Structure formats: C-alpha cells, structure tokens
N, C-alpha and C positions, 0 to 999 in steps of 0.2 A: 326278466321282462324289460328292465331299463336297458340292458345290453342289446336285446333284440330290437327295441325301438331305435336305439342309436344306430344300429346296423340297417335300419329300414325294413326289417323282417317282421312286419305287423302280423302276417298270417300265422307265423310260427308262434308268436306271442299269444294270439287268439287261441290257437290249438292247445297251448299249455295252460291257459287260464280255465281250469275246471276244478270244481270242488263240490262237496255235498254237505248237508247239515250233519255234523257229527253227533249222533245220539249216544255214543259210548261214554262221553264225559259227563252227561246229565247236567250240563251247565245251561243257564238261561232261565227264562220265565215260561211256565206252562201250567195250565190248570189240570192237565191230564198226563202227568208223568213226562216221558220223553217221546211221546208220539206226535210231535209237532210236524208241520209240513216240511217235507224234505226239499232241500234246495237242489234241484236237478240241473242238468247241463244247460237247459233252456234259460234258466234263471242266471246261471253263471255267464252265459253269453250276453244276457242283458246288462249285467254288471260290467262286463268288459266293454260293451258299447258305451256305457256311461263314462267310463274312464277315457275311452278313445275320443269321444265327442267333446269332452271337457278341455282337451288340449294340454293337460297337466304333464304328460310324459314328454312332449316336445318342449314345453316351456321351462322344464327343469324344476318345477315345483315339488316333484315327488323324488325323494331320496331314500325313503323308508316306508314301510307298509302303513304306518299310522298317518302319513301325510295324505293318503287317499281319502280317508274319511273327513278330513278338514276341507278338502277342495272339490270333491266329486259328489254331485247330487245323488240321492237315493242309496248312499252307502254310509252306514253308521257302525257303532260298536259291534253289533251282533254279527254282521257280515265279516268284519275284519277278524273277529274272534274265530268264526268258522273257518275262514281261509287259513289263519295261523295254525289252528288245530290240524287241519288236513295236511299242511306242509310238515309239521313236526310229529305227526302221528307215530312214526316208527320209534322216535325217541321217547314218547310217552308210553308206548308199549314196553320198551325196555325198562323204563322207570317203574312201571307197574309190576313187571317181573321181579325187579330187585326188592320192591316193597313187600311183595307176597313172600319172597324168600326170607326176608328179614323177620316177618311176623308169622311164618309157618302156615301160610294160606295156600291151599292146593290150587293148581292151575289145570285147565283142560288142554289136552294136547292137540296140536295141529288144527287150529281154528283159522279160517280164511279172514284176512284183514281187509279193511277198506284201503283205498289207495293212499299213498304218502309220497312225498317228493324225495327222490334220490339225488342228493347234491352232486355226487361224483359223476353220475351218468346223465344228469340234467333231464330227468324224465320222471313221470308218475309210474309207480309200480305197486304191486300188492304181494303178499307172501302168506305163508302158513306159520303161525306162531303159537306158542303156549300162552293162553289167554285166561284172564279172570272172567268166569261166566257166572252170572247170578240170574235166576229165573229165566234161563235160556237166552239171556242177552249178554253179549260181550261187554265188559266194563273196562274203561281205561281210567286209571287214576291220574290226577293232575297235581303237581306240587303246589301247596298253598302259596309258595313264594312267587309264582308267576300268575296268580289270580288276584283280582281286586274287585271291589264292589263297583257297580255302575254309578251309583249315587256318589256324588262328590268327585267323580273322575275328571280331572282337570283337562286332559288331552281331548278337547272337544271344540268344534267349530264355534259354538256359542260362547264358550269361555274366551276363545281367541278374539272373537268380535267384540265382546263386551269390555274385556279388561285391557286390551291392547289397541285394537283398531279404533274403537270408539274414543278411547282416551286421546288419541291423535286427532281424530275428526272434531271432537269437542273443542280442543285447543285451537284448531284451525278456524272453526266458526267464530270463536271469541276473537282471534287475531284479525279476522276479516270483518268483524262486527256485523254479522248477518242478521236477518230478521229473527233468527232463533235465539239471539242473545238477549238476556235480561240484565238490566242494571239495577243494583240495589245499593242505596245510600246507607253506609254504616254510621254508627254513633259518632265516630271520630271525624266524620266528614268525608272519608274516602268512599269511592264508588267501586263496588265489586261487580264484575261481569261474570255471568254463568250461562250455561245452556244445558238443557236436559238431554241425557243420553238417549232416551226413548224417542224423542223428537228428532234428534240428529240421525239416529238409526233408521227411522222411517224415511227421512229425506234421501238418504244415500242407499237404502236397502242393504245396510251393513251386515245383516245376518244371512244374506243370501250368499251361497258359495261362489256364485259367479263374480260378485263384487269382491269377495275375499281373494279370489284368484288375481283380479286386476290390481287390487291394493298391494298384495304381496310382491307382485312383479315390480311395482314401482317403489315400494318401501320394504325390501326383504329383511332389513335389520329388526323390524318389529316381530316378524315370525320367528327369527332366531332367538329373540328374548323370550317369546312365548314358549318355545320348545325347551329352553333351558329351565324355565320356571316349572313347566309341566312335568319335566323329568324329576325335579326335586320334590314334587308333591305326590307322585305316584307311590303308593305303599302296598306292600303285600297283604293279603288277607290274613287277619290275625285269628288266633284260636278263639278269642273272645267274640269276634264277629260270627264265627261258625256256630257257637253255642248261644248266641244272644237271644234266640227265640225260645230258649229254655229258661227255667226259673233260676234264681240265685242259688236255690238249694241244689240244683244239678251241678253247678260249678263247685259247690262245697263238697259234693259227693265224690267228684274227681279227686280233689285234694285229700279227702279222708281215705279214699281207696289207696292212693299212693303211700300215705303215711302208714296205713294198716298193713300193707304188704311188706314194708320194712320190718315190721314186728313179727309177721307170720312166716317169712322165708327164713329157713334155718341156715346157719353157717355150715360150710363143709362141701365136699365134692358132689354129694347127691343133689343138692339144690343149686349148684353153680350156674347151670344154664338158666334156671328160673330167675336167679338174682341178676344175671346178665341182661335178660329181657326186661326186668323191672327197671334197671338203670337206664335202658334205652327209653322206656316210657316216661320216666321221671325227667331225664335230661331234655327230651323232646318238649315236654310241658314247660319246663323252666326256662329254656334257652332259645326257643324259636322266637323270632325269625333270625336271630344272630347266627345260630348254628342250625344247619339243616342237612337233609339227605344223608342220614347215617348209613354207613356201610359196615356190616358185621364181618369179623374175621378177614380184614383187608390184608391181602398178601403183599409183601415187599421183598426186595432182593431176590427176584426170580422165584418167589414162593418158598424161599428158605426160612423166612420169618413171617409172622402174622401179628397184626395189631387187633386187639379185641374189638375196637370200635373207632371209626374215623368219621368226623363231621366236616362238612364244608363250612368254612367261616365266611358268612355272607353279611356280617355286621356292617351297618352304615353309621353307627354311632355307639357310644358306650364302651364297656370294658373290652370286648373282643375287637372292636375297631381300633381302640387305642393301643392294643398290643404292638402292632406294627408301626402305626403313625406317631405314637408318643414314646413308647418304650423301646421301639426299634427291635422288637422280637418277631422274626418271621412267623406267620401264623395262618398261612393259606388253608391249612387243615389242622383241626384240633383232634389230638389222639387221646384215647381213653383206654386204660387197662383196668379190668375188673377183677378183684380178688375176693372170693367168697371164703376167706380163711377163717379158721377158729383162733388163729394166733396173730400177733402183730406183723404188719408188713415191715421189711427191713431193707438192707442194702441190695440183696438180689433183685427185689421187685423194683427198687429205684433204678438200678442199673439196667434192668430190662427195658423200662420205658425210656430211659435216657438214650439207649441204643437205637430207638426207633426214630429219633429226631434227625432232621437234616435241614439245610437252608431252603431246599425246594419244597419238602413236605410241610415243614414247620418246626418250631422249637418250643412249643407249648403243649402241655397235655395234662390230663387228670389221672391221678392214681386213686381209684375208687375201692374202698374196702369196708369192712363191717364195723370195726372198733379198734381203738389203740390205747394201750395203757401208758405209754411214754410219748405223749404228743410233742413235747419239746425236743426230744431226740430226733423224731421224724422231721420236724421243721428244720433242724440243723442239717440233716442229710439233704433235704431239698435246697437249703441255702448253699451247701457245698457245691452241688451240681450247678447252680446258677453262677456262683463265683468262678467255677472252672471254665465254663463255655457258654454262659448266658442261656442255658436251657432251663425253661421254667416248668417245674412240676408242681401242680396244685393237688395236695392230698385232701380227699373228701371222704368222710365216713357217714354212716347211717344218721347219726345225730345231727350232722350238718344239714343234710337234705331235709330231715324232719323239721329242723328249726326254720329253714327257709320256707317250707310249705306252711307251717303254722303262722309265720309272719304274713304270708300271702292271704291266709284266711282272715286275719285281723285287718288286712289292708284291702279286702275284697272289693270295697266300693270304688277304689282307685284302679284296680286291675293293672298295677304297674309292675315293673321288674326291679323295683327298689331293693327288696330283700336279696335278690340274686346279686345285684351290683354291689351291695354293701358287703356281703360275705366275700366275694371275689376280691374286692378292693382291700379289705382288711387282711386277708391271708397273704395276698401278694406283697403287701407292705412288710409283713413279718419276714418273708423270704428274701426280698430284695434289699431291704434296709436292715442290715445286721448291726 
C-alpha cells in the first residue's frame, strides 16, 4: 500500500484493501462463540477511507501496520489483528498442518480457505487445503508466540499520548509558565512548579489522533522513542496466561501428569514413539517461550539424515539467549535426540547428535534418554565434544526432568523458569569448565 501511494495509484491500493473478520482463529471477545459480526467489504472500504482522509500515507507517518492504529481514527487493536490474520492466513494454515502432524491430529481434505495475501503475486487468493475441522468449522491454530493480551499492551495511542507526548507538553507548560502551572513552596524554601497531565491533555486535545499526527510530524523523535519502548514491552502469551482462568489444582495436574508418564512409559523400542511424544510435551511446557515451534523428524542433508526434534530458539533473555550472546555458541535451532534405550547412551549416540550440528543450524542440543549408570563418563564424553569443536551437548534423563517438574510444583506461586535455568546452568558448567 505504501508503494502504491508513493506511485500515486490510490485506486489500486483501495482495491487491494479488503479483509473479513477471521472466525477460524477464535480470537477476540464474544459472548456467543465466534459468531460475531463479519467485517465485510463495505466495512473494509470505510477503514480505507479513514486511512485516506487522515493523510498519514502522504505524511510518512505510517511505515508499518501498527502505525495505523496510532494515527487513524476508528481503527484499533481488533481491526489490525483481523487485517494481519487475513494477510498471513496461508502461513497460519501451514502452521496448523504442522502442529496436527506433530500431535497426530487428523485433517479434513480439500477445504476451501478464505482469502490470504500472496506476497509473490501481490494479490489476494484462496485455495483448497487440508484443514482442521471441529464441529463443522475450519479452525486455524495460532502460535502463542505471536499472540498477546490486550490488557497492558503498550503499543497504543493512549500510551503514546500519556507517557511521551504529554511529558513534553507538561514540560512546555512549565517552561512557559502558563495558567495551568502550579507553584508549591518546599520546606527548604525552593519553589516547585508542576502541571497536571489531565488538564494539559484537555487543553491540547492530546489524546485525539488528529493532534498526535500533528505533534509527531513536528517532533518525530518522541514517536521513535515510544516505538522502541513499546517493542521492548510486548511479550508473547504465556502458558500461565492461557490457564489462568483455571484453578491452581489444574496447573498441578499438568505437572503431575508429566511426572507420571515418565514412570509409566516403558523403556525399549515398543514405547519409543510414546516416549518421543512425551518429551515434546515436557519440553514445550518447560522451555516455552524460549524454545518454540518444534519440528519432529526434521530432515537434513537432502533427507539422508534426520533429527528427532528441532526447536526454534526465540529466547530474548536467559540461558538460551546467552548461548550465542555470551558463550558464542551458534544456537538458532536447538536439536534434540530421544533415546528410549534400556541401556546407557554412549559414544555412538554422542557422535550421532554431534554430526547434526553446524554453524547455520546451531551447535547446541539435548541428548534425552531414560537413565544412566555412569553419569561421570557421559559428562566426560560431552566435555570432549565441546573441547574439540565447541559443540555443546546437554544430557538429560528422566530423573532430571522429574526434578525440574517437582521444583516447579514447590515454586508454583512464582510460576518462574528458575528450576529449568538452574539445571541448565549447572550441567553446562560441568561440561565447559573441566
């Protein structure tokens, strides 16, 4: 749209600005499920006119989709969320297909999709896809990592006005000593001047988007600061937020179930797949949002080799973030090999995981197994690998997972990742510091 506006082709931009309310994701607020009012093309046309009449496209105030809701009247979180979902719908469908494959959920063949944006062809299109269908409704799954709660969401015009624009306006009122300024004599004899934000806001109409547009054109540096702070405050939806409407007992039941399955799944070939699936469930619970979007049986080297499990490393702090930033260990992806053996893992299993590493994929992974009689020998093997080429293999057995989960139960009021971080830190030191 920006490109079309710059080219003066407003009509083509208007034609491409179309979207509907996406019911497939079941996001939003509704008393009656997902049967809210659909946003039709007439409504999309109105939104386009709001954008057009605001002048933000010509003024250069909009460089990304979030800017629209800061400066354009009648457009807020929900419309931007709907628009974004429509654009990336195909990607979300592919994500849903991968998740269903990962968890063995059946899909229905050749279901007509709603429209999505084709980046290559620069057009809206639809297709027939294998879809998740529940109660005769197509459902699209959305990664927790790209969803957040509306409450406390900082990227908002009111937040911009109150914490950035008004800070400047109040200081200007005080500098000019206007009628809104109050003088207070302090005990030490000094005079303190102040002005109330609400009164200053009323004088200037600071919460109106029209004023924000004018202010930002004159003082763009304040909006840049706001965007930088807003970006740092946005956080992915946590597992705790998803289950917060349930009782504390529900959280404990999840932990108890994970611990119980370690005891009930038998070692050996017969239960290998069951153990593999349980490790996915456990690691998802323990390491999200640092590790996300697990891919099972990831092919590498043209399909000649496979990795049991590969996670995206999306950490913004903590152990997985420090791997590359502090320890200088490439870790874009975290690899996991699961061994449901009745015997100890040894050199062949170490060598197998070691052969999966590369600077591009990453040089850190987990070797997950049931138990080990000679733990010191296994640590020495992992230490040798690290000494040779700085590939970091973290061995984890049943008792380690169970210990972390039990510590999380004891620390349930905090709902922190301290037990995970503590375990990873301790075992990493054993391997790196010989």
